[in-house]
Backbone as a printed PyTorch tensor [residue, N CA C, xyz], in Angstrom:
tensor([[[122.9250,  90.3150, 101.9740],
         [123.0340,  91.4780, 102.8570],
         [122.6120,  92.7430, 102.1130]],

        [[123.0590,  92.8470, 100.8520],
         [122.6610,  94.0220, 100.0720],
         [121.1560,  94.0440,  99.8660]],

        [[120.5710,  92.8800,  99.6520],
         [119.1190,  92.8140,  99.4660],
         [118.4010,  93.2390, 100.7360]],

        [[118.9480,  92.8690, 101.8900],
         [118.3210,  93.2550, 103.1420],
         [118.3840,  94.7710, 103.3340]],

        [[119.5140,  95.3770, 102.9760],
         [119.6540,  96.8280, 103.1040],
         [118.6880,  97.5250, 102.1500]],

        [[118.6050,  97.0410, 100.9070],
         [117.6840,  97.6550,  99.9470],
         [116.2460,  97.4820, 100.3990]],

        [[115.9200,  96.3000, 100.9400],
         [114.5730,  96.0820, 101.4320],
         [114.2460,  96.9810, 102.6140]],

        [[115.2770,  97.3540, 103.3610],
         [115.0540,  98.2420, 104.5030],
         [114.8970,  99.6820, 104.0370]],

        [[115.6860, 100.0880, 103.0270],
         [115.6220, 101.4630, 102.5460],
         [114.3670, 101.7180, 101.7220]],

        [[114.0340, 100.7690, 100.8530],
         [112.9080, 100.9720,  99.9530],
         [111.6290, 100.4100, 100.5570]],

        [[110.5020, 101.0360, 100.2630],
         [109.2260, 100.4740, 100.7100],
         [108.9760,  99.1480, 100.0180]],

        [[108.2340,  98.2590, 100.6450],
         [107.9710,  96.9480, 100.0300],
         [107.2290,  97.0960,  98.7090]],

        [[107.7440,  96.4260,  97.6890],
         [107.1430,  96.5110,  96.3650],
         [106.7350,  95.1160,  95.9210]],

        [[105.5040,  94.9810,  95.4740],
         [105.0290,  93.6920,  94.9580],
         [105.3920,  93.5930,  93.4860]],

        [[106.2870,  92.6710,  93.1760],
         [106.7120,  92.4870,  91.7890],
         [105.9930,  91.2620,  91.2370]],

        [[105.1450,  91.4860,  90.2350],
         [104.3400,  90.3820,  89.7020],
         [105.0680,  89.6210,  88.6050]],

        [[105.7480,  90.3500,  87.7170],
         [106.3460,  89.6800,  86.5650],
         [107.8410,  89.9410,  86.5140]],

        [[108.5340,  89.1690,  85.6850],
         [109.9730,  89.3500,  85.5260],
         [110.2700,  90.6880,  84.8520]],

        [[109.3520,  91.1730,  84.0400],
         [109.5490,  92.4660,  83.3860],
         [109.6040,  93.5780,  84.4240]],

        [[108.7070,  93.5120,  85.4150],
         [108.7470,  94.5060,  86.4770],
         [110.0560,  94.4150,  87.2540]],

        [[110.5120,  93.1880,  87.5160],
         [111.7560,  93.0100,  88.2610],
         [112.9280,  93.5960,  87.4860]],

        [[112.9850,  93.3290,  86.1840],
         [114.0920,  93.8580,  85.3870],
         [114.0020,  95.3740,  85.3020]],

        [[112.7700,  95.8930,  85.2530],
         [112.6110,  97.3500,  85.1920],
         [113.1230,  97.9900,  86.4820]],

        [[112.7750,  97.3910,  87.6250],
         [113.2530,  97.9230,  88.9030],
         [114.7750,  97.8180,  88.9880]],

        [[115.3280,  96.7050,  88.5240],
         [116.7830,  96.5340,  88.5760],
         [117.4650,  97.5650,  87.6840]],

        [[116.8850,  97.8020,  86.5010],
         [117.4820,  98.7770,  85.5890],
         [117.4190, 100.1770,  86.1970]],

        [[116.2930, 100.5350,  86.8070],
         [116.1700, 101.8470,  87.4270],
         [117.1710, 101.9910,  88.5720]],

        [[117.3580, 100.9260,  89.3460],
         [118.3170, 100.9760,  90.4510],
         [119.7350, 101.1400,  89.9570]],

        [[120.0900, 100.4190,  88.8950],
         [121.4530, 100.5260,  88.3700],
         [121.6840, 101.8990,  87.7620]],

        [[120.6560, 102.4690,  87.1130],
         [120.7940, 103.8110,  86.5460],
         [120.9920, 104.8230,  87.6740]],

        [[120.2260, 104.6730,  88.7660],
         [120.3740, 105.6000,  89.8860],
         [121.7760, 105.5060,  90.4860]],

        [[122.2880, 104.2740,  90.6310],
         [123.6370, 104.1000,  91.1790],
         [124.6720, 104.7190,  90.2460]],

        [[124.5050, 104.5210,  88.9400],
         [125.4380, 105.1080,  87.9800],
         [125.4230, 106.6260,  88.0230]],

        [[124.2440, 107.2060,  88.1450],
         [124.1370, 108.6720,  88.2150],
         [124.8120, 109.1840,  89.4840]],

        [[124.5970, 108.4870,  90.6120],
         [125.2260, 108.9100,  91.8610],
         [126.7470, 108.8170,  91.7620]],

        [[127.2460, 107.7170,  91.1680],
         [128.6920, 107.5600,  91.0320],
         [129.2750, 108.6320,  90.1320]],

        [[128.6330, 108.8890,  89.0030],
         [129.1300, 109.9050,  88.0740],
         [129.0950, 111.2840,  88.7300]],

        [[128.0350, 111.5600,  89.4800],
         [127.9370, 112.8580,  90.1490],
         [129.0170, 113.0370,  91.2010]],

        [[129.3010, 111.9870,  91.9630],
         [130.3260, 112.1080,  93.0070],
         [131.7110, 112.2500,  92.3770]],

        [[131.9740, 111.5160,  91.2890],
         [133.2760, 111.6360,  90.6200],
         [133.4490, 113.0440,  90.0650]],

        [[132.4030, 113.5760,  89.4280],
         [132.4810, 114.9380,  88.8970],
         [132.6800, 115.9420,  90.0210]],

        [[131.9950, 115.7320,  91.1530],
         [132.1210, 116.6390,  92.2940],
         [133.5540, 116.6590,  92.8180]],

        [[134.1610, 115.4670,  92.9660],
         [135.5290, 115.4040,  93.4790],
         [136.5140, 116.0210,  92.4930]],

        [[136.2620, 115.8460,  91.1810],
         [137.1500, 116.4530,  90.1900],
         [137.0570, 117.9660,  90.2510]],

        [[135.8670, 118.4940,  90.5090],
         [135.7120, 119.9440,  90.6130],
         [136.4240, 120.4690,  91.8620]],

        [[136.4140, 119.6920,  92.9330],
         [137.0830, 120.1300,  94.1490],
         [138.5990, 120.1500,  93.9640]],

        [[139.1310, 119.2140,  93.1920],
         [140.5680, 119.1850,  92.9540],
         [140.9150, 120.2290,  91.9100]]])
């Protein structure tokens, strides 16, 4: 289900090698981590 949502949000990407796949996964996890850290910092500032 998560893959379907990501496939819907992101444009279709042709991944040729496992290195590209790991690079995309790493970029996605970094983006999620940045969003989580930003939201936590935002809520702490509000409190």
